[in-house]
C-alpha positions as CSV (number, residue, x, y, z in Angstrom):
1,M,290.6,-22.8,268.6
2,G,291.2,-19.5,270.5
3,A,292.3,-21.5,273.6
4,F,294.7,-23.6,271.5
5,R,296.3,-20.4,270.0
6,Y,296.9,-18.7,273.4
7,E,298.2,-22.0,274.9
8,A,300.6,-22.4,271.9
9,L,302.0,-18.9,272.5
10,E,302.2,-19.5,276.2
11,V,304.2,-22.8,275.7
12,L,306.5,-21.1,273.2
13,L,307.3,-18.2,275.5
14,R,307.7,-20.5,278.5
15,Q,310.3,-22.6,276.6
16,Q,312.2,-19.5,275.4
17,I,312.4,-18.3,279.0
18,Q,313.4,-21.6,280.5
19,T,316.1,-22.2,277.8
20,G,317.6,-18.7,278.3
21,R,316.4,-17.2,275.0
22,F,315.1,-14.4,277.2
23,K,317.3,-13.6,280.2
24,I,316.2,-12.5,283.8
25,G,315.1,-8.9,283.7
26,E,314.9,-8.8,279.9
27,K,311.8,-7.3,278.3
28,L,309.7,-9.6,276.2
29,P,308.5,-8.5,272.7
30,S,305.6,-6.0,273.0
31,V,302.0,-7.2,272.7
32,R,301.8,-5.5,269.3
33,T,305.0,-7.3,268.2
34,L,303.7,-10.7,269.4
35,C,300.4,-10.1,267.7
36,K,302.2,-9.4,264.4
37,Q,304.7,-12.2,264.7
38,H,302.2,-14.9,265.5
39,E,299.1,-13.5,263.7
40,L,297.1,-13.4,267.0
41,S,294.6,-11.0,268.4
42,K,295.6,-8.7,271.2
43,A,293.2,-10.5,273.6
44,T,294.9,-13.9,272.8
45,V,298.4,-12.5,273.4
46,I,297.4,-10.9,276.7
47,H,295.7,-14.1,277.8
48,A,299.0,-16.0,277.3
49,L,301.0,-13.3,279.1
50,H,298.6,-13.4,282.1
51,K,299.1,-17.2,282.4
52,L,302.9,-16.7,282.5
53,E,302.5,-13.9,285.0
54,A,300.3,-16.1,287.2
55,D,303.1,-18.7,287.2
56,Q,305.7,-16.0,288.2
57,L,307.7,-16.4,285.0
58,V,307.1,-12.8,284.0
59,Y,306.0,-9.6,285.6
60,A,304.3,-6.6,284.2
61,V,305.5,-3.0,284.4
62,P,302.7,-0.6,283.5
63,K,303.3,1.4,280.3
64,S,306.6,-0.6,279.7
65,G,305.6,-4.2,279.0
66,Y,306.4,-7.7,280.4
67,F,309.8,-8.7,281.8
68,V,311.3,-12.1,282.7
69,A,311.2,-12.8,286.4
70,E,314.0,-14.1,288.5
71,S,313.9,-17.9,288.6
72,D,313.1,-19.6,291.8
73,A,314.0,-23.1,290.5
74,D,316.9,-23.5,292.8
75,Y,314.7,-23.0,295.9
76,N,312.8,-25.8,297.6
77,T,309.8,-23.8,298.7
78,P,307.2,-24.9,301.4
79,Q,304.2,-26.8,300.3
80,K,300.7,-25.5,300.5
81,V,299.0,-26.9,303.6
82,S,295.5,-28.2,303.5
83,T,293.1,-26.2,305.8
84,P,290.1,-27.5,307.7
85,S,286.7,-27.1,306.0
86,I,284.9,-25.6,309.0
87,P,285.3,-22.2,310.7
88,A,287.1,-21.8,314.0
89,Q,287.1,-19.4,316.9
90,V,290.5,-17.7,317.4
91,N,292.7,-18.2,320.4
92,V,296.0,-16.4,319.9
93,P,298.8,-18.1,321.9
94,D,300.4,-16.2,324.8
95,I,303.7,-16.4,322.9
96,F,302.4,-13.6,320.6
97,R,302.2,-11.2,323.5
98,D,305.6,-12.3,324.8
99,I,307.2,-11.6,321.4
100,M,305.6,-8.2,321.2
101,S,306.8,-7.3,324.7
102,R,310.3,-8.0,323.6
103,S,310.0,-5.8,320.4
104,A,311.0,-8.9,318.5
105,A,308.3,-9.2,315.9
106,F,310.8,-9.0,313.0
107,D,314.1,-9.8,314.7
108,I,315.5,-13.0,316.2
109,L,318.1,-11.0,318.1
110,P,316.6,-7.6,319.1
111,S,319.5,-7.2,321.6
112,D,321.9,-6.8,318.7
113,G,321.0,-3.1,318.3
114,S,323.1,-2.8,315.2
115,T,320.7,-0.9,313.0
116,P,322.5,2.2,311.6
117,A,321.2,5.7,312.3
118,A,318.8,6.8,309.6
119,Q,319.2,10.3,308.1
120,H,315.6,10.2,306.8
121,L,314.3,10.0,310.3
122,I,316.3,13.1,311.2
123,N,314.7,15.0,308.3
124,L,311.3,13.7,309.2
125,N,311.6,14.6,312.8
126,R,312.8,18.1,311.8
127,M,309.7,18.6,309.7
128,I,307.4,17.4,312.4
129,G,309.1,19.7,314.8
130,K,308.7,22.6,312.4
131,A,305.0,21.8,312.1
132,S,304.6,21.7,315.9
133,R,306.0,25.2,316.1
134,S,303.6,26.5,313.4
135,H,300.4,27.8,315.0
136,P,300.9,25.9,318.3
137,E,297.7,27.3,319.8
138,Q,295.6,25.9,317.0
139,K,297.1,22.4,317.4
140,A,296.8,22.6,321.2
141,H,293.2,23.7,321.4
142,Y,291.5,22.2,318.3
143,Y,291.1,18.6,317.1
144,D,292.0,17.7,313.6
145,E,289.1,17.0,311.2
146,P,287.9,13.3,311.5
147,K,289.2,12.2,308.1
148,G,292.7,13.6,308.8
149,H,295.0,16.3,307.5
150,V,294.1,17.3,303.9
151,G,297.8,17.7,302.9
152,L,298.6,14.1,304.1
153,R,295.6,12.6,302.4
154,S,296.7,14.4,299.2
155,A,300.2,13.0,299.5
156,I,298.8,9.5,299.9
157,V,296.6,10.0,296.9
158,D,299.7,10.9,294.9
159,L,301.6,7.8,296.1
160,Y,298.8,5.5,295.0
161,R,298.5,7.3,291.6
162,Q,302.1,6.3,291.0
163,R,300.9,2.7,291.6
164,E,298.2,3.0,289.0
165,T,295.4,3.5,291.6
166,S,292.9,6.3,291.5
167,L,291.7,7.7,294.8
168,N,290.2,11.0,295.8
169,L,290.8,13.0,299.0
170,D,287.4,12.1,300.4
171,D,288.1,8.4,299.8
172,L,290.7,8.4,302.6
173,C,290.7,8.6,306.4
174,I,293.9,8.8,308.5
175,T,294.2,6.2,311.2
176,S,296.5,5.3,314.1
177,G,298.4,2.7,312.0
178,C,297.4,-0.2,309.8
179,Q,296.2,-2.3,312.8
180,H,293.7,0.5,313.6
181,A,292.6,0.6,310.0
182,L,292.0,-3.2,309.9
183,F,290.1,-3.0,313.2
184,L,287.8,-0.3,311.8
185,A,287.2,-2.4,308.6
186,L,286.2,-5.4,310.6
187,M,283.9,-3.4,312.9
188,A,282.3,-1.8,309.8
189,T,281.7,-5.1,308.0
190,C,281.0,-7.7,310.8
191,Q,279.1,-8.4,313.9
192,K,280.0,-10.8,316.7
193,G,279.6,-14.4,315.5
194,D,280.1,-13.6,311.8
195,T,282.6,-15.5,309.7
196,V,285.6,-14.0,308.0
197,A,287.8,-15.7,305.4
198,I,291.5,-15.3,305.9
199,E,294.5,-16.5,303.9
200,S,296.5,-19.3,305.6
201,P,299.1,-18.8,307.0
202,A,297.5,-15.6,308.3
203,F,298.8,-12.4,309.7
204,Y,298.7,-12.9,313.5
205,G,297.8,-9.2,314.1
206,A,294.6,-9.8,312.2
207,L,293.9,-13.0,314.1
208,Q,294.2,-11.1,317.4
209,Q,291.6,-8.6,316.2
210,L,289.2,-11.4,315.1
211,E,289.6,-13.0,318.5
212,Q,288.8,-9.7,320.3
213,L,285.7,-9.1,318.1
214,G,284.3,-12.6,318.6
215,L,284.4,-13.5,315.0
216,H,284.9,-16.9,313.4
217,V,287.6,-17.7,310.9
218,I,287.6,-19.9,307.8
219,E,291.1,-20.4,306.7
220,I,291.9,-20.5,303.0
221,S,295.0,-22.3,301.8
222,S,297.6,-20.0,300.1
223,D,300.3,-20.7,297.6
224,T,303.6,-19.3,298.7
225,N,304.0,-17.6,295.3
226,K,300.5,-16.7,294.2
227,G,298.7,-16.3,297.5
228,L,295.0,-17.0,298.2
229,D,293.5,-20.2,296.6
230,L,290.5,-18.7,294.9
231,Q,289.0,-22.0,294.0
232,E,289.1,-23.2,297.6
233,L,287.6,-19.8,298.8
234,A,284.7,-20.2,296.2
235,E,284.0,-23.8,297.5
236,K,284.1,-23.0,301.2
237,I,281.8,-19.9,301.1
238,Q,279.1,-22.1,299.5
239,D,278.8,-23.8,303.0
240,W,280.0,-20.9,305.2
241,P,278.8,-17.5,304.0
242,I,281.3,-14.8,305.0
243,K,281.1,-11.1,305.6
244,A,284.7,-10.2,304.8
245,C,287.9,-11.6,303.4
246,I,291.2,-10.3,304.8
247,V,294.0,-10.5,302.3
248,T,297.5,-9.0,301.8
249,P,298.1,-9.2,298.0
250,N,301.5,-7.6,297.9
251,F,304.3,-9.5,299.9
252,H,302.0,-11.1,302.5
253,T,303.5,-11.9,305.9
254,P,304.7,-14.5,306.6
255,T,305.2,-16.0,303.1
256,G,306.0,-13.0,301.0
257,S,303.5,-14.1,298.3
258,K,302.1,-11.8,295.7
259,I,298.7,-12.2,294.1
260,P,298.8,-11.9,290.3
261,L,296.6,-9.1,288.8
262,A,294.3,-11.7,287.1
263,N,293.7,-13.3,290.5
264,M,292.9,-9.9,292.1
265,K,290.2,-9.3,289.5
266,A,288.8,-12.8,290.1
267,L,288.7,-12.1,293.8
268,V,286.7,-8.9,293.3
269,K,284.3,-10.8,291.0
270,L,283.8,-13.4,293.7
271,A,283.1,-10.7,296.3
272,N,280.5,-9.1,294.1
273,Q,278.8,-12.4,293.4
274,H,278.7,-13.5,297.1
275,D,278.2,-10.1,298.8
276,F,281.3,-9.8,301.0
277,Y,283.9,-7.2,301.4
278,I,287.6,-7.5,300.7
279,I,289.7,-6.0,303.5
280,E,293.0,-5.3,301.9
281,D,296.2,-5.0,304.0
282,D,298.6,-2.9,301.8
283,I,301.2,-2.3,304.4
284,Y,304.0,-3.9,302.3
285,G,302.9,-2.4,298.9
286,E,305.9,0.0,298.6
287,L,308.5,-2.7,299.5
288,R,308.9,-4.3,296.1
289,F,312.3,-5.5,294.9
290,R,311.5,-5.4,291.2
291,S,310.5,-2.6,288.9
292,E,306.8,-3.5,288.8
293,L,304.5,-1.1,290.6
294,C,302.5,-3.6,292.6
295,P,299.1,-1.9,292.5
296,P,296.6,-2.9,295.2
297,I,293.4,-4.8,294.7
298,K,291.6,-1.5,295.1
299,S,293.0,-0.6,291.6
300,V,290.8,-3.2,289.9
301,C,287.6,-2.6,291.9
302,D,285.1,0.1,290.9
303,E,282.2,-1.2,293.0
304,G,283.5,-0.1,296.4
305,R,283.8,-3.6,297.9
306,V,287.5,-3.2,298.7
307,I,288.5,-1.6,301.9
308,L,292.1,-0.5,301.5
309,C,294.2,-0.3,304.7
310,G,297.9,0.8,304.9
311,S,300.5,2.7,306.9
312,F,304.0,4.0,306.9
313,S,305.2,1.7,309.7
314,K,306.9,-0.9,307.5
315,C,308.1,1.3,304.7
316,L,309.3,4.4,306.8
317,S,309.3,4.0,310.6
318,R,307.5,1.8,313.1
319,E,307.6,4.7,315.5
320,L,305.3,6.6,313.2
321,R,301.8,5.4,314.1
322,I,300.1,6.9,311.0
323,G,298.0,4.8,308.7
324,W,295.0,5.2,306.4
325,I,291.8,3.5,305.3
326,A,289.8,3.9,302.1
327,G,286.4,2.4,303.0
328,G,284.6,2.3,299.7
329,L,280.9,1.8,300.2
330,L,281.3,1.8,304.0
331,H,283.6,4.8,304.2
332,H,281.1,7.1,306.0
333,K,280.5,4.4,308.6
334,I,284.2,3.9,309.0
335,V,284.9,7.6,309.6
336,Q,282.2,7.5,312.4
337,L,284.0,4.5,313.9
338,K,287.3,6.4,313.8
339,L,285.7,9.2,315.8
340,I,284.7,6.6,318.4
341,T,288.0,4.8,318.6
342,Q,290.5,7.6,318.2
343,L,288.6,10.9,317.8
344,A,291.4,12.6,315.9
345,S,295.0,12.1,314.6
346,P,297.9,14.3,315.7
347,Q,298.1,17.3,313.5
348,A,301.8,18.1,313.7
349,V,302.8,14.6,312.8
350,Q,300.5,14.5,309.8
351,E,301.6,17.9,308.6
352,G,305.3,17.1,308.9
353,L,304.8,13.8,307.2
354,A,302.9,15.4,304.3
355,E,305.8,17.9,303.9
356,F,308.4,15.0,304.0
357,I,306.5,13.2,301.2
358,S,305.9,16.3,299.1
359,Q,309.6,17.3,299.1
360,G,310.5,13.9,297.7
361,H,312.2,12.5,300.8
362,F,309.9,9.5,301.1
363,K,310.5,8.3,297.6
364,R,314.2,8.7,297.9
365,Y,314.3,6.9,301.1
366,V,312.0,4.0,300.1
367,N,314.1,3.4,296.9
368,Q,317.2,3.0,299.1
369,H,315.3,0.9,301.6
370,R,314.1,-1.5,299.0
371,Q,317.7,-2.1,297.8
372,Q,318.9,-2.6,301.3
373,L,316.1,-5.1,302.1
374,K,316.8,-7.0,298.9
375,E,320.5,-7.3,299.8
376,Q,319.5,-8.5,303.3
377,R,317.1,-11.0,301.9
378,D,319.8,-12.4,299.6
379,Q,322.2,-12.7,302.5
380,L,319.7,-14.5,304.7
381,L,318.6,-16.9,301.9
382,A,322.1,-17.6,300.9
383,E,322.9,-18.6,304.5
384,L,319.8,-20.8,304.7
385,K,320.6,-22.5,301.4
386,K,324.3,-23.0,302.2
387,H,323.9,-24.6,305.6
388,W,320.4,-26.1,305.8
389,G,319.2,-26.3,302.2
390,T,318.8,-30.1,302.3
391,Q,316.8,-30.0,305.6
392,I,314.4,-27.1,305.3
393,K,312.2,-25.4,302.7
394,F,311.8,-21.6,302.5
395,T,310.2,-18.9,300.3
396,K,312.0,-16.3,298.2
397,P,309.8,-13.2,298.4
398,N,310.2,-10.4,295.9
399,G,309.3,-7.8,298.5
400,G,308.2,-7.2,302.1
401,L,310.2,-8.1,305.2
402,S,310.0,-11.9,305.8
403,C,310.3,-15.4,304.5
404,W,308.4,-18.6,305.5
405,V,310.4,-21.6,306.6
406,E,309.2,-25.2,306.7
407,L,311.2,-27.7,308.9
408,P,311.0,-31.5,309.1
409,D,307.5,-32.8,310.2
410,H,308.6,-33.9,313.7
411,I,309.8,-30.5,314.7
412,D,307.5,-28.2,316.8
413,T,308.8,-24.7,316.8
414,Q,306.4,-23.6,319.6
415,Q,307.9,-26.2,321.9
416,S,311.4,-24.7,321.2
417,Y,310.4,-21.1,322.0
418,K,311.5,-21.1,325.7
419,A,314.7,-23.0,325.1
420,L,315.7,-20.6,322.5
421,L,314.7,-17.6,324.6
422,E,317.1,-18.8,327.3
423,K,319.8,-18.5,324.6
424,G,318.8,-14.9,323.8
425,I,317.0,-15.8,320.5
426,V,313.3,-14.9,319.8
427,L,311.6,-17.4,317.5
428,T,308.3,-16.6,315.7
429,P,306.6,-20.1,315.6
430,G,304.3,-21.1,312.8
431,V,301.2,-21.7,315.0
432,L,300.8,-18.0,315.5
433,F,299.7,-17.8,311.9
434,S,296.7,-20.1,312.1
435,A,293.4,-20.2,314.0
436,H,293.4,-24.0,313.8
437,G,296.9,-24.5,315.2
438,L,298.5,-25.4,311.8
439,Y,302.1,-24.9,310.9
440,K,303.7,-26.5,314.0
441,N,306.9,-27.2,312.0
442,H,307.1,-23.8,310.4
443,M,308.4,-20.4,311.4
444,R,308.8,-16.9,310.1
445,L,312.2,-15.3,309.6
446,S,312.7,-11.7,308.8
447,F,315.4,-9.9,306.8
448,S,314.4,-6.5,308.1
449,Q,317.7,-6.2,310.0
450,P,321.3,-6.6,308.7
451,L,322.8,-10.0,309.0
452,T,325.5,-9.0,311.4
453,E,328.0,-11.5,312.8
454,R,325.9,-11.7,316.0
455,R,322.7,-12.4,314.1
456,R,324.5,-14.9,311.9
457,A,325.7,-16.7,315.0
458,A,322.1,-16.5,316.4
459,L,320.7,-18.0,313.2
460,H,323.1,-21.0,313.4
461,L,322.3,-21.5,317.1
462,L,318.6,-21.3,316.2
463,F,318.8,-24.1,313.6
464,Q,321.2,-26.2,315.7
465,T,318.6,-26.1,318.5
466,L,315.6,-26.9,316.2
467,L,317.3,-29.6,314.2
468,T,319.0,-31.5,316.9
469,D,317.1,-31.0,320.2
470,Q,313.8,-32.7,319.1
């Protein structure tokens, strides 16, 4: 009877949203109001709202309520791809190294050079310079403490508190970027020959690390909206026990997917049941386009099984190689591994960054940056829909830096890499995001740069080459 009652409310609210009774961005009646109107328990109402949230029809804003999400009905999104049932060794294609050598990880036309000067970087550099001049003999002759600058760790704790996540100073260790944090997490949880679960399509930077450490990968299909398929993960780890699962819950690259809160809790439950660690890549957590706070998986895990990794490279500056890790049960081991791999982090950079955050510059900048990225996303997707909407499928992420594009089956984006390079265009082919060589007819496109006339022309040449040359 309880299930019927929550399903009835779910169906009613779904119909009201789809028929326009509640508009995009409009707040739904409160849980208390819904309980009173429909004579339901609080648990029943919340269950119905969680179902709508999982289907991306609504989103929750802590302490505010549930709001109607923007409809993606007009977008033909890529289908979830079936993944092999067995693990694989990783062999990252040489194209990855070529792309990185061209500084083109998130830009099809890095030669455009049209990114405007950023005032926030001037302020940040000034504060770092001021920190360098303060007690220079101390910074020159003494290493920073292994966990990192106390002021910076305190600032990061405050940033997570604003995302409904409770951390302590001693929970954090400063690293040389998020890649370094992920590497420490893998070294702490795995030994050569172990198996790691990873969402598919996967972040190629993580695949590179798995290859270097001699680890095997079991790919788990991911929905382009809701992320990791938990049922598939539960089934595969029955046959292939894993030591860790790498996941990007908020605006995963390349798809831009976001794991609903209910699925985060289910993943933590699965990790506790099957004794593996969740390595959480939170590098895009601040880059949301809606008012929701996007807490990390760490916020719903009290058992210490989530190893939280992040950095400022995507939300502030890629020049800034400062990240962090909160290692949970393995934190002491991770700090020791940090000593081995880095020894210490630069004191002046940490001190200047801490001051930049504490004075409110970071929040002001990231609020502006989110709006700019949303506008650039809208421009890119409008261009895709207008010119190639009947030939391709693509995601519409609500945060992050990139979207995932599916082309007709006969197209191999990797084969077109050199031909496009000769035209000055750097393509990021889909095979980079799989250990099994999947996604040959896919590619990642980024909206991290403005869609200038030169980039617009490059985009048209890109699709002309892909859709006509094969």
